[in-house]
C-alpha positions in Angstrom: -112.8 -0.2 188.4 -116.4 0.6 189.8 -118.9 1.6 186.9 -116.6 -0.1 184.6 -118.3 -2.9 182.2 -116.6 -6.3 183.5 -115.7 -8.1 180.8 -115.7 -12.3 181.2 -114.6 -15.2 179.7 -116.7 -18.8 180.3 -115.3 -22.1 179.9 -116.6 -25.8 180.3 -120.0 -23.3 180.4 -122.5 -26.2 180.5 -126.0 -25.0 180.6 -125.0 -21.9 181.8 -125.6 -22.3 185.7 -122.2 -20.4 186.6 -123.0 -17.5 184.1 -126.5 -17.1 185.6 -124.6 -15.8 188.4 -122.1 -13.9 187.1 -124.7 -12.4 185.1 -126.8 -11.4 187.7 -123.5 -10.1 189.6 -123.1 -7.6 186.9 -120.5 -9.3 184.3 -120.4 -9.0 180.4 -119.8 -12.9 179.2 -118.2 -12.0 175.8 -117.0 -15.6 175.2 -118.1 -18.8 176.0 -117.3 -22.5 175.5 -119.5 -25.8 175.4 -118.5 -29.6 174.2 -122.0 -31.0 174.2 -124.2 -29.7 172.1 -127.3 -30.1 174.1 -126.0 -27.6 176.5 -124.6 -25.4 174.3 -128.3 -25.2 172.8 -129.7 -24.6 176.4 -127.3 -21.7 176.3 -128.1 -19.6 173.2 -131.8 -20.5 173.6 -131.6 -18.1 176.9 -129.0 -15.7 175.4 -129.4 -14.1 172.0 -125.7 -12.7 171.9 -124.5 -15.5 170.3 -121.0 -16.0 171.8 -121.0 -19.8 172.7 -118.7 -21.7 170.5 -119.7 -25.3 170.2 -116.1 -27.4 170.3 -113.5 -28.4 172.1 -111.6 -26.0 173.9 -108.1 -27.5 172.8 -109.1 -27.0 169.0 -110.0 -23.2 170.2 -106.7 -22.3 171.7 -105.1 -20.4 169.2 -107.9 -18.5 168.3 -108.3 -16.8 172.4 -105.3 -14.3 171.6 -107.8 -12.2 170.4 -109.3 -11.6 174.0 -107.5 -9.0 175.8 -108.4 -6.7 178.6 -110.6 -9.6 179.9 -111.5 -9.2 183.7 -112.3 -12.5 184.4 -112.1 -16.2 183.7 -114.4 -18.5 185.1 -115.7 -22.2 184.8 -116.1 -25.7 185.6 -113.7 -28.1 184.0 -115.7 -31.7 184.4 -115.1 -33.0 187.4 -115.8 -37.1 187.2 -112.1 -38.0 187.3 -111.8 -36.1 190.9 -115.0 -36.7 192.9 -115.7 -39.6 195.1 -118.9 -40.5 193.5 -116.9 -41.8 190.8 -113.7 -43.7 189.8 -111.3 -41.1 191.3 -109.4 -42.1 188.3 -106.0 -40.2 187.6 -105.8 -40.9 184.3 -109.1 -39.7 183.5 -108.6 -37.1 180.6 -111.1 -35.6 182.1 -108.8 -34.4 185.1 -106.1 -33.4 183.0 -109.0 -30.2 181.5 -108.7 -28.4 185.0 -104.5 -27.6 183.7 -106.5 -26.8 180.1 -108.5 -24.2 182.1 -104.6 -22.7 182.9 -103.8 -22.8 179.7 -106.4 -20.8 178.8 -105.2 -18.7 181.4 -101.9 -18.5 180.0 -103.4 -17.2 177.1 -105.8 -14.4 178.0 -104.1 -13.1 180.9 -107.7 -12.0 183.1 -107.2 -10.3 185.8 -108.8 -13.2 188.1 -110.2 -16.3 187.0 -112.9 -18.7 189.1 -112.4 -22.9 188.4 -115.0 -24.8 190.4 -114.5 -28.4 190.9 -115.5 -31.5 193.5 -114.4 -30.6 197.1 -112.4 -34.0 197.1 -110.0 -31.9 194.7 -110.0 -29.2 197.2 -109.0 -31.3 200.8 -108.5 -35.0 199.9 -105.0 -36.3 200.0 -105.2 -38.3 197.3 -105.4 -35.3 195.0 -102.8 -33.4 197.3 -100.5 -33.9 194.2 -102.5 -32.7 191.1 -103.6 -29.9 193.6 -100.1 -28.1 194.5 -99.4 -28.9 190.6 -102.4 -27.1 189.9 -101.1 -23.7 192.4 -97.9 -24.4 190.9 -98.5 -23.5 187.6 -100.9 -20.9 188.4 -97.8 -19.0 190.5 -96.0 -19.7 187.8 -98.4 -17.5 185.4 -98.4 -14.6 187.6 -101.3 -15.7 189.8 -101.5 -15.9 193.7 -104.6 -18.5 194.1 -106.5 -19.8 197.0 -109.1 -22.7 196.9 -112.0 -22.4 198.6 -114.8 -24.6 200.2 -118.2 -23.5 200.1 -121.3 -25.1 200.6 -124.7 -24.0 198.4 -126.8 -23.8 201.7 -124.8 -20.9 203.1 -125.6 -19.2 199.7 -129.6 -19.3 198.8 -129.6 -22.9 197.2 -131.6 -25.8 198.8 -128.9 -28.6 198.4 -126.0 -30.0 200.3 -123.8 -29.3 197.5 -120.3 -28.8 198.3 -117.7 -27.5 196.0 -114.2 -26.0 196.1 -113.4 -22.9 194.2 -109.8 -22.3 193.3 -109.8 -18.0 192.7 -107.1 -16.3 191.4 -105.6 -13.1 190.9 -103.1 -11.6 188.8 -99.7 -9.7 190.5 -101.5 -9.3 193.4 -99.3 -7.0 195.6 -102.4 -7.6 198.5 -101.3 -10.0 201.5 -104.2 -10.6 202.7 -105.8 -11.6 199.7 -106.6 -15.0 201.0 -108.6 -13.5 203.9 -110.0 -10.1 202.2 -111.8 -13.0 199.6 -112.8 -14.8 202.3 -114.8 -12.2 204.0 -116.5 -11.1 200.7 -117.9 -14.0 199.8 -118.7 -14.8 203.5 -121.0 -11.2 203.5 -122.8 -13.3 200.4 -124.2 -15.9 202.8 -128.3 -16.2 202.7 -130.5 -18.5 204.0 -131.8 -21.6 202.0 -135.3 -22.2 201.7 -136.4 -26.0 202.8 -137.6 -28.1 199.8 -140.9 -27.6 200.8 -140.6 -24.0 200.4 -139.0 -23.9 197.6 -141.2 -26.8 195.6 -144.5 -25.9 196.6 -145.3 -22.9 194.5 -144.2 -25.1 190.9 -147.5 -27.1 192.0 -148.5 -30.8 192.0 -146.2 -33.3 189.3 -147.8 -33.7 186.2 -149.5 -30.0 186.0 -148.5 -28.2 182.6 -146.7 -26.0 184.7 -144.7 -29.3 186.4 -144.9 -31.8 183.7 -144.1 -35.3 185.2 -140.9 -36.2 183.6 -139.2 -39.2 185.3 -142.1 -42.3 186.1 -139.1 -44.6 186.9 -140.8 -46.9 189.8 -139.4 -46.9 193.2 -138.8 -50.6 195.0 -137.6 -51.3 198.6 -134.6 -53.0 199.0 -134.6 -56.5 200.3 -131.2 -55.6 202.4 -131.4 -52.5 203.7 -128.5 -50.5 204.4 -129.0 -48.0 207.1 -127.6 -44.6 208.4 -128.0 -42.3 210.9 -130.4 -40.1 208.5 -133.5 -41.0 207.2 -132.3 -39.6 203.6 -128.8 -41.6 203.7 -129.2 -44.8 203.8 -129.9 -47.9 200.8 -133.2 -48.9 201.7 -134.8 -48.4 198.4 -133.2 -49.7 194.8 -131.8 -47.9 192.6 -129.4 -44.7 193.7 -131.9 -42.0 193.7 -132.6 -41.0 197.1 -135.4 -39.4 199.4 -134.9 -35.9 199.7 -136.0 -34.2 203.2 -138.6 -31.8 202.0 -138.7 -30.3 205.3 -134.5 -29.6 205.0 -132.3 -29.5 201.8 -131.7 -32.0 199.1 -128.4 -33.7 198.9 -125.9 -33.1 195.5 -128.2 -33.7 192.9 -126.2 -36.1 190.4 -125.6 -35.9 186.9 -127.2 -39.3 186.2 -130.7 -38.5 187.0 -133.4 -39.1 184.4 -134.3 -42.9 185.7 -133.8 -44.7 189.0 -130.9 -42.3 189.9 -133.1 -39.4 189.8 -134.1 -38.7 193.6 -137.8 -38.6 194.7 -140.3 -37.1 197.7 -143.6 -37.7 199.2 -145.8 -35.8 197.4 -148.5 -35.7 200.0 -146.5 -34.5 202.6 -144.7 -32.1 200.5 -148.6 -30.5 199.7 -149.7 -30.7 203.1 -152.0 -33.7 202.7 -149.9 -36.0 204.8 -148.8 -34.8 208.4 -145.3 -36.7 208.0 -142.9 -37.9 205.4 -143.3 -41.5 204.4 -140.1 -42.3 204.2 -139.3 -41.4 207.8 -142.3 -43.9 209.1 -140.8 -46.4 207.1 -136.9 -45.5 208.1 -138.0 -45.9 211.3 -140.4 -48.7 211.3 -136.8 -50.8 209.8 -135.1 -48.9 212.7 -137.3 -50.4 215.5 -137.6 -53.9 213.7 -141.6 -53.6 213.2 -141.5 -53.7 209.5 -139.9 -56.4 207.2 -138.1 -55.2 204.3 -140.0 -56.6 201.0 -139.4 -55.9 197.6 -142.2 -54.4 196.3 -143.2 -51.1 194.7 -143.4 -48.3 197.1 -146.7 -46.1 197.9 -147.3 -43.9 194.7 -147.3 -40.9 196.9 -143.1 -41.4 196.6 -142.1 -39.7 193.3 -139.2 -38.7 191.0 -138.5 -35.1 191.7 -139.2 -33.4 187.5 -137.0 -31.5 185.8 -138.5 -27.6 187.2 -138.0 -28.7 190.2 -134.5 -30.3 189.3 -133.8 -26.8 187.8 -135.6 -24.8 191.1 -133.1 -27.0 193.6 -130.2 -25.7 191.4 -131.5 -22.1 191.7 -131.8 -21.9 187.7 -134.6 -19.1 186.8 -137.8 -20.5 186.5 -138.1 -19.7 183.1 -134.8 -21.1 181.7 -135.1 -23.1 179.0 -133.2 -26.2 178.7 -133.0 -28.2 175.1 -132.6 -32.1 174.8 -134.2 -35.3 175.5 -135.3 -35.7 179.0 -132.3 -37.6 180.0 -130.2 -34.8 178.9 -131.9 -32.1 180.2 -131.2 -34.2 183.8 -127.7 -34.1 183.4 -127.3 -30.5 182.3 -129.0 -29.9 185.5 -127.1 -32.3 187.7 -123.2 -31.0 186.1 -124.3 -27.5 186.6 -123.0 -25.0 188.9 -125.8 -23.7 191.2 -126.8 -20.4 189.9 -126.8 -18.8 193.2 -123.5 -19.9 194.8 -121.8 -18.8 191.5 -123.6 -15.6 192.1 -122.2 -15.5 195.4 -118.3 -15.8 194.1 -119.2 -13.5 191.3 -120.3 -10.6 193.3 -116.8 -11.0 195.6 -114.8 -11.2 193.0 -116.2 -8.4 191.1 -116.2 -7.0 194.9 -112.5 -7.2 195.1 -112.0 -6.0 191.6 -113.4 -3.0 191.5 -111.6 -2.2 195.0 -108.5 -2.4 193.0 
C-alpha cells in the first residue's frame, strides 16, 4: 500500500479536531458527517473540498453504499452517556451511537476503523457489558478490535485528557495485531509543552490576537473542598478550575464559556509574578492562615480565551471557528485533540502500509 492514497471517512466529526490529525498523517477524507450546524460550518470554513454533510447520520445510512475501497473510517460518537462527568445513563440516546458507528462499518467495510470515546467506556465495570457487546458486534462484522487507553500529554498535547480508542482491522491474520498497534502508537510519543510554554506566544488576553472571550467572574467558595493538588480542589465557585501553568491543563469541558471555563494566573503566566497566586491561596487554606471569604478573586486570575482553549486542544493557530462564543467553546471542548488523533492516525496508516 505504500504511496497509495489513504481514503478515509469521518463520522461524528464535530469541528474537525480528529480530522486535522488524520489529514496530517496523510489521509484523504472523502466524506464527513456532523449533526451540529455550527461545527459543520467550522469544518467547511477550514476545508474547501465540500465533503461535509450536515445531517443525522441515521438519515444517511442508505446513501453510504456508494463508498467502496475505503481504507479507514474514524470518529468520536457523543460520550456524555458514558462520561463520569455526566449522568452515566445507559439509556441516553447518545450512548447508542457507538453502535450506529458500527452500522456504518457494516455498510462501508473499511480496511480499518478508529472510534474514540471517554476512558470510562474502555475500563469501567459499569460499561463492561456495553464494551463486550461492541467488541462482539465488531467481530461478527469480521473485525479484530482492541480498545487502547491513551493520555493526550504523551502525544504532545498540554492537557491531561485520557481517552479510549477502539481500533479495528478487517480479516486480520496477524495474531500479534494488538501488540503491534500498541508499539506503533508508542512510537509516536512526544513530550508536551507546559501551559506556560504553550500559551505565552499568544500574548495577554484582550489583544487582537488573543481576544478576552470569557469574562465570567471568579469567586471564592465559602466552604472549599480541598484535594492534594491546588489544581484539583473545589475552593472556587463554579466548575471552572485553575490550570497549572507549570504543568498541564485538566480535560477542557464542552461546557466552557461561563463559570465552567478553566482559569489561569495571568501575572504568573507572563512572568510578572514569581509564583502562582492559586498555590499561595491553596497553601494558606491548608495551613489555616487564610479564612475563606465569599468575594471576587483578584483580577490577575482570569478565564482562558477561545484562542487559548483551541491551542490547548492543539488546533492549528489559523483554525477558523464558526458560531457564537458558547458554541465555539463547546466545539473546542468536544474535540479530539489534534496531535493525539495524529499519533493514532500515523500508527494506523503505518500498520496498513506494512500490510
